[in-house]
C-alpha positions as CSV (number, residue, x, y, z in Angstrom):
1,M,5.0,22.5,-29.4
2,D,7.4,23.5,-26.6
3,E,10.3,21.1,-26.2
4,H,9.1,20.3,-22.7
5,A,5.5,19.7,-23.7
6,S,4.3,16.3,-24.8
7,E,1.1,14.3,-25.4
8,T,0.0,10.9,-24.4
9,D,-3.2,8.8,-24.0
10,V,-2.9,8.4,-20.3
11,A,-0.6,10.2,-17.8
12,V,-0.2,8.2,-14.6
13,V,1.1,10.2,-11.6
14,G,3.0,8.2,-9.0
15,A,5.1,5.1,-9.5
16,G,3.8,3.1,-6.5
17,P,2.1,-0.3,-6.8
18,A,-1.1,1.1,-8.3
19,G,0.7,3.4,-10.8
20,C,3.2,0.8,-11.9
21,V,0.7,-2.0,-12.3
22,L,-1.7,0.2,-14.3
23,S,1.0,1.6,-16.5
24,Y,2.3,-1.9,-17.3
25,L,-1.2,-3.2,-18.2
26,L,-2.0,-0.1,-20.3
27,A,1.4,-0.3,-22.2
28,R,0.8,-4.0,-22.7
29,S,-2.6,-3.0,-24.2
30,G,-1.1,-0.7,-26.9
31,V,-2.0,2.4,-25.0
32,D,0.4,5.4,-25.0
33,V,1.1,6.0,-21.3
34,T,3.5,8.3,-19.5
35,L,4.4,7.4,-15.9
36,L,5.6,10.4,-13.8
37,E,7.4,9.9,-10.5
38,R,8.5,12.6,-8.1
39,G,11.5,10.5,-6.8
40,A,14.7,10.1,-8.7
41,D,14.3,6.3,-8.6
42,L,12.0,3.6,-7.3
43,D,13.8,3.0,-4.1
44,R,11.4,3.7,-1.2
45,A,11.8,2.7,2.4
46,F,9.1,1.9,4.9
47,R,6.3,1.5,2.3
48,G,3.7,-1.2,2.2
49,Y,5.4,-4.6,2.6
50,F,2.6,-7.2,2.6
51,W,1.1,-8.6,-0.5
52,Q,-2.2,-10.4,0.1
53,P,-3.2,-13.5,-1.8
54,V,-5.5,-11.4,-4.0
55,A,-2.4,-9.6,-5.3
56,L,-0.7,-12.9,-6.1
57,R,-3.9,-14.1,-7.9
58,L,-3.8,-11.0,-10.1
59,F,-0.1,-11.2,-10.8
60,D,-0.7,-14.8,-11.9
61,Q,-3.4,-13.6,-14.3
62,M,-0.9,-11.1,-15.8
63,G,1.6,-14.0,-16.2
64,L,4.0,-12.3,-13.8
65,L,3.7,-14.4,-10.6
66,A,6.8,-16.5,-11.2
67,D,8.9,-13.4,-11.7
68,V,7.4,-11.7,-8.6
69,L,8.2,-14.8,-6.5
70,A,11.8,-14.8,-7.8
71,L,12.3,-11.6,-5.9
72,D,13.5,-11.6,-2.3
73,H,10.5,-12.3,-0.1
74,V,9.1,-14.2,2.9
75,E,6.0,-16.3,2.6
76,V,3.4,-16.0,5.4
77,S,0.5,-18.4,5.8
78,R,0.0,-18.6,9.6
79,P,0.6,-15.2,11.2
80,S,0.9,-15.3,15.0
81,V,1.2,-13.1,18.0
82,D,3.1,-13.5,21.2
83,V,1.0,-12.3,24.2
84,Y,2.9,-12.2,27.5
85,G,5.1,-15.1,26.3
86,R,2.2,-17.2,25.0
87,A,1.9,-17.8,21.2
88,F,-1.4,-17.6,19.3
89,D,-2.0,-18.3,15.7
90,L,-4.3,-15.6,14.3
91,F,-5.5,-17.6,11.3
92,D,-4.2,-20.1,8.8
93,L,-4.3,-19.2,5.1
94,S,-2.8,-22.5,4.2
95,A,-5.9,-24.3,5.3
96,S,-7.8,-22.6,2.4
97,P,-7.8,-24.0,-1.1
98,G,-4.8,-23.1,-3.2
99,P,-3.0,-21.9,-5.1
100,Y,-3.1,-18.5,-3.5
101,N,-3.3,-19.6,0.1
102,Y,-0.4,-17.5,1.4
103,G,0.8,-13.9,1.5
104,V,4.2,-12.4,0.7
105,L,6.3,-10.0,2.7
106,M,8.4,-8.1,0.2
107,E,9.7,-4.6,-0.1
108,Q,8.4,-2.5,-3.0
109,P,11.4,-1.3,-5.0
110,A,12.4,-4.6,-6.8
111,L,8.8,-5.3,-7.8
112,L,8.2,-1.7,-9.0
113,R,11.4,-2.0,-11.1
114,L,10.2,-5.3,-12.6
115,L,6.9,-3.7,-13.6
116,V,8.6,-0.6,-15.1
117,E,11.1,-2.7,-17.0
118,R,8.4,-4.9,-18.4
119,A,6.3,-1.8,-19.4
120,A,9.4,-0.4,-21.1
121,T,9.4,-3.2,-23.6
122,Y,6.3,-1.7,-25.2
123,D,6.7,1.3,-27.6
124,G,4.0,3.5,-26.1
125,F,5.5,3.6,-22.5
126,E,7.6,6.4,-21.1
127,F,8.9,6.6,-17.5
128,R,9.8,10.0,-16.2
129,P,11.5,9.8,-12.8
130,H,12.4,13.0,-10.8
131,T,9.4,14.7,-12.3
132,P,7.1,15.9,-9.6
133,V,3.7,17.0,-10.7
134,R,2.8,20.5,-9.6
135,D,-0.7,21.1,-10.9
136,L,-3.4,19.9,-13.3
137,L,-4.0,21.3,-16.8
138,S,-7.7,22.2,-17.1
139,E,-9.8,23.4,-20.0
140,D,-13.6,24.1,-19.9
141,G,-13.8,22.2,-16.6
142,R,-12.1,19.1,-17.9
143,V,-8.7,17.8,-16.8
144,V,-6.5,17.7,-20.0
145,G,-3.0,17.0,-18.5
146,V,-0.5,17.9,-15.8
147,R,2.1,20.5,-15.1
148,A,5.4,19.2,-13.7
149,R,9.0,20.0,-13.2
150,N,11.9,17.9,-14.4
151,A,15.2,17.1,-12.8
152,D,16.7,20.3,-14.2
153,G,14.0,22.4,-12.6
154,E,12.4,23.1,-16.0
155,S,8.6,23.3,-16.4
156,V,7.1,20.3,-18.2
157,T,3.5,19.8,-19.5
158,V,2.0,16.5,-20.4
159,R,-1.4,16.6,-22.2
160,A,-3.4,13.4,-21.9
161,R,-6.9,12.1,-22.5
162,C,-6.9,10.8,-19.0
163,V,-4.8,11.7,-15.9
164,V,-4.6,9.0,-13.2
165,G,-3.7,10.2,-9.7
166,A,-1.8,7.3,-8.2
167,D,0.4,9.5,-6.0
168,G,-0.6,8.2,-2.6
169,R,-1.9,9.5,0.7
170,Y,-0.8,13.0,0.2
171,S,-1.9,13.2,-3.5
172,T,-1.0,16.4,-5.3
173,V,-3.4,15.4,-8.1
174,R,-6.3,15.0,-5.6
175,A,-5.5,18.3,-4.0
176,A,-5.3,20.1,-7.3
177,A,-8.7,18.7,-8.3
178,G,-10.1,20.1,-5.0
179,I,-11.2,16.6,-3.8
180,D,-11.5,16.1,0.0
181,P,-9.5,13.0,1.1
182,G,-12.1,12.1,3.7
183,L,-9.6,11.1,6.3
184,F,-10.8,9.7,9.7
185,D,-8.9,10.6,12.9
186,S,-6.7,7.9,14.4
187,R,-5.4,7.9,18.0
188,L,-2.3,5.9,17.0
189,E,0.8,6.4,14.9
190,L,3.3,3.8,13.9
191,L,7.1,4.2,14.1
192,W,9.0,1.9,11.7
193,F,12.6,0.9,11.8
194,K,14.8,-1.9,10.3
195,L,17.2,-4.4,11.6
196,P,19.2,-7.2,10.0
197,A,17.1,-10.3,9.4
198,D,19.4,-12.6,11.3
199,A,19.0,-10.4,14.4
200,V,15.3,-10.9,14.5
201,G,14.6,-14.5,15.6
202,E,10.9,-13.7,16.3
203,D,8.5,-16.1,14.5
204,A,5.5,-14.0,15.6
205,Q,4.3,-10.9,13.7
206,A,3.6,-9.0,16.9
207,R,4.6,-9.2,20.6
208,F,2.4,-7.7,23.4
209,D,3.5,-7.5,27.0
210,A,3.7,-5.1,29.9
211,A,6.5,-3.0,28.3
212,G,4.8,-2.3,25.0
213,T,3.7,-3.6,21.6
214,L,6.3,-4.6,18.9
215,L,5.6,-5.6,15.3
216,Y,7.9,-7.8,13.2
217,F,8.0,-8.4,9.5
218,G,10.7,-10.3,7.6
219,L,11.4,-8.8,4.2
220,G,13.8,-11.4,2.8
221,E,17.2,-12.7,3.6
222,E,18.7,-9.4,4.6
223,E,16.3,-7.2,6.5
224,A,13.4,-7.2,8.8
225,Q,11.0,-4.3,9.5
226,L,9.8,-3.6,13.0
227,G,7.1,-1.3,14.2
228,W,6.3,0.5,17.5
229,F,2.9,2.1,18.1
230,V,2.8,5.6,19.7
231,E,-0.1,7.6,20.8
232,A,-0.9,10.2,18.1
233,G,0.9,13.5,18.8
234,T,3.4,12.1,21.3
235,Y,6.3,11.3,18.8
236,P,8.0,14.6,19.7
237,D,8.1,13.5,23.3
238,L,9.6,10.2,22.3
239,R,12.3,12.0,20.3
240,E,13.1,14.4,23.1
241,A,13.7,11.5,25.5
242,G,16.4,10.3,23.1
243,I,17.2,7.3,21.0
244,E,18.8,5.4,23.9
245,A,15.5,5.7,25.9
246,F,13.6,4.4,22.9
247,R,16.0,1.5,22.4
248,D,15.5,0.6,26.1
249,R,11.7,0.5,25.6
250,V,12.1,-1.8,22.6
251,R,14.7,-3.9,24.4
252,A,12.2,-4.4,27.3
253,V,9.8,-6.0,24.9
254,D,12.4,-8.2,23.2
255,P,15.7,-8.4,25.0
256,A,17.2,-10.5,22.2
257,L,17.3,-7.4,20.0
258,G,19.7,-5.6,22.3
259,P,23.0,-5.8,20.3
260,A,21.3,-5.1,16.9
261,L,19.5,-2.1,18.3
262,D,22.7,-0.6,19.6
263,D,24.4,-1.2,16.2
264,H,21.7,-0.2,13.8
265,L,19.1,2.0,15.5
266,T,21.6,4.8,16.2
267,D,19.2,7.8,15.8
268,F,15.7,8.7,14.9
269,E,16.8,9.3,11.3
270,A,16.7,5.5,11.0
271,C,13.0,5.6,11.8
272,S,9.9,6.6,9.8
273,L,6.7,7.8,11.4
274,L,3.5,6.6,9.7
275,H,0.2,8.5,10.2
276,I,-2.3,5.7,10.0
277,D,-5.5,7.7,9.5
278,P,-7.7,5.8,7.0
279,G,-10.1,7.6,4.7
280,V,-12.2,7.5,1.5
281,S,-12.1,10.5,-0.8
282,E,-15.3,12.2,-1.6
283,R,-15.1,11.3,-5.3
284,W,-12.6,9.4,-7.5
285,V,-13.7,10.5,-11.0
286,D,-13.9,13.8,-13.0
287,D,-13.8,14.5,-16.7
288,G,-10.3,13.5,-17.7
289,L,-9.4,12.3,-14.2
290,L,-9.3,9.1,-12.2
291,L,-7.9,8.5,-8.7
292,V,-6.6,5.1,-7.6
293,G,-4.9,3.5,-4.6
294,D,-4.2,5.7,-1.6
295,A,-5.0,8.8,-3.6
296,A,-8.6,7.6,-3.7
297,H,-8.8,5.7,-0.4
298,V,-6.2,5.6,2.3
299,A,-5.8,2.2,4.0
300,S,-4.6,2.0,7.5
301,P,-1.9,-0.7,8.2
302,V,-4.4,-2.9,10.0
303,G,-4.6,-6.1,8.0
304,G,-1.9,-5.0,5.5
305,Q,-4.4,-4.0,2.9
306,G,-2.7,-1.2,0.9
307,N,-0.9,-3.2,-1.7
308,G,-3.7,-5.6,-2.4
309,L,-6.2,-2.8,-2.8
310,A,-3.8,-0.9,-5.1
311,V,-3.3,-3.9,-7.4
312,E,-7.1,-4.5,-7.6
313,D,-7.6,-0.8,-8.4
314,A,-5.0,-0.9,-11.1
315,V,-6.5,-4.0,-12.7
316,L,-10.1,-2.6,-12.8
317,A,-8.8,0.9,-13.9
318,H,-7.0,-0.8,-16.8
319,R,-10.3,-2.4,-18.0
320,V,-12.3,0.8,-17.6
321,I,-9.8,3.1,-19.3
322,C,-9.3,0.7,-22.2
323,E,-13.0,0.5,-22.8
324,A,-13.3,4.3,-22.4
325,L,-10.5,5.0,-24.9
326,D,-12.2,2.7,-27.4
327,G,-15.6,4.2,-26.9
328,S,-14.9,8.0,-27.1
329,D,-12.7,10.6,-28.7
330,G,-10.7,13.2,-26.9
331,V,-10.7,13.6,-23.1
332,L,-12.4,10.7,-21.3
333,P,-15.6,11.9,-19.8
334,A,-16.5,11.2,-16.2
335,R,-19.4,9.1,-17.2
336,A,-17.0,6.7,-19.0
337,L,-14.8,6.4,-16.0
338,A,-17.6,6.2,-13.4
339,R,-17.8,2.4,-13.6
340,F,-14.5,2.3,-11.7
341,E,-15.9,4.1,-8.7
342,A,-19.2,2.4,-8.9
343,E,-17.6,-1.0,-8.6
344,R,-14.8,-0.3,-6.2
345,R,-16.3,2.1,-3.7
346,P,-18.6,-0.4,-2.0
347,A,-15.7,-2.9,-1.7
348,I,-13.3,-0.3,-0.4
349,E,-15.9,1.1,2.2
350,R,-16.4,-2.5,3.4
351,V,-12.6,-2.9,3.9
352,V,-12.3,0.5,5.6
353,R,-15.1,-0.4,8.0
354,A,-13.4,-3.6,9.0
355,Q,-10.1,-1.8,9.4
356,R,-11.6,0.8,11.7
357,R,-13.1,-2.0,13.9
358,G,-9.7,-3.6,14.1
359,E,-8.0,-0.3,14.7
360,A,-10.4,0.5,17.6
361,A,-9.5,-2.8,19.3
362,L,-5.8,-2.2,18.7
363,T,-6.0,1.4,20.0
364,A,-7.7,0.2,23.2
365,L,-5.0,-2.4,23.6
366,V,-2.0,-0.1,23.0
367,L,-3.4,2.8,25.1
368,S,-4.3,0.5,28.0
369,Q,-0.6,0.1,28.7
370,G,0.1,2.0,32.0
371,R,-3.5,2.9,32.4
372,V,-4.9,-0.5,33.2
373,P,-3.3,-2.7,36.0
374,D,-1.1,-5.1,34.2
375,P,-2.6,-8.3,35.6
376,V,-6.0,-7.2,34.4
377,R,-4.5,-6.2,31.0
378,R,-2.7,-9.6,30.7
379,A,-5.8,-11.6,31.5
380,A,-8.1,-9.6,29.2
381,L,-5.6,-9.7,26.3
382,T,-4.8,-13.4,26.6
383,A,-8.4,-14.3,26.7
384,G,-9.4,-11.9,24.0
385,V,-6.8,-13.0,21.4
386,G,-7.5,-16.7,22.2
387,V,-11.2,-16.3,21.6
388,A,-11.1,-13.8,18.7
389,A,-9.2,-16.2,16.4
390,H,-12.1,-18.6,16.4
391,L,-15.0,-16.2,15.9
392,P,-16.9,-16.4,12.6
393,G,-16.5,-12.6,12.2
394,T,-12.8,-13.0,12.3
395,R,-12.8,-15.6,9.5
396,R,-15.0,-13.3,7.4
397,T,-12.7,-10.4,7.9
398,V,-9.7,-12.6,7.0
399,E,-11.4,-13.7,3.8
400,L,-12.2,-10.1,2.9
401,F,-8.6,-8.9,3.5
402,A,-6.9,-11.9,1.9
403,W,-8.9,-12.6,-1.2
404,G,-10.5,-9.2,-1.9
405,A,-13.2,-8.7,-4.4
406,T,-12.9,-11.8,-6.5
407,S,-14.9,-10.1,-9.3
408,V,-11.8,-8.1,-10.1
409,T,-9.9,-9.9,-12.9
410,V,-7.3,-8.9,-15.5
411,A,-8.9,-7.8,-18.8
412,R,-6.8,-10.1,-20.9
413,E,-8.9,-9.3,-24.0
414,H,-7.2,-5.9,-24.1
415,L,-3.6,-7.2,-23.8
416,V,-1.7,-7.5,-27.0
417,D,0.1,-10.6,-25.7
418,A,-2.2,-12.3,-23.3
419,P,-0.5,-14.9,-20.9
420,T,0.0,-18.2,-22.8
421,W,-2.1,-20.1,-20.3
422,A,-5.1,-17.8,-20.8
């Protein structure tokens, strides 16, 4: 065997939340697993920051919740918005039965490192950073591994009984398998940037007024992440106008940010543009192949669903893969992996439908700026937000987003060291 060729039970491509959780659970179940990550490390900026209560429930079932909550984070139970100077609570998670009646704002890198470090305590786990996957290995119509390139630019092959594409919205694995991502068009894009936490005194998660729409998310003691919606395709115009003009627009929404904007938002390289088109891939399973997380279904930022869905995917994929490994020899057939898609697709499609409804309302709100007389916009927005928070449909959507598909549970029977409370 070539020195750059290896074999494993499962090759997981992408060290995001879905890939790291799945790799950890598989390693903890005695499965040989290789986690390949294109980046040189796990540091990633402007990625999903909100962890819904469903993710906390599943981390608790893994016995990891205390370690997760020891990382720098901000708890959120009553998100609110500021509409033309008037505050509105959107909903109150703390009014629901505990213990998972809050969400957590937290950047990904520390949590991903925690998962990889825990996975590395098991002999069958291997983490390969700086190893971008280039293509799939296929034989007789079955996926049997991946081709990649290591940090030295050398070709690498990893043969596996199952390849898991967990490599995100722009999945190389999905593209190599010829699977359509099924993306819907969005009329908005979201421009992220960061400021010091102490410069952001805003308690609300969003502020709407005549000058624009600004999102706020605390990420711990040091940083806060802010977002500015732009109409799809207009970002080049924003850049051409210059960073000072953009700072002025943000400052018009929240004048208190002025000094921090001047000191920290010095050019557009400090920003990250997010295309928020959601989508559901045409299929998630082939012989030897499984897609999870954004590779299978791209979540829009509406409702902060990406991380929770990724953790749920990883937990169910762990169960399905372990059972498939026990029940067959060689490459895992699509029929053994199909349970994953059969169980998850209906739940995902329900979430995406709810997100698209929310995105439609948000799009109308953002694009009404400058096109609808401000007194009319102010009255409609104030009344709409005030009423929406109390509608039964809003509560049902909150429950769906926050607690997910409660049938998804960690398969503790496959773990070699189940949590002591189990």
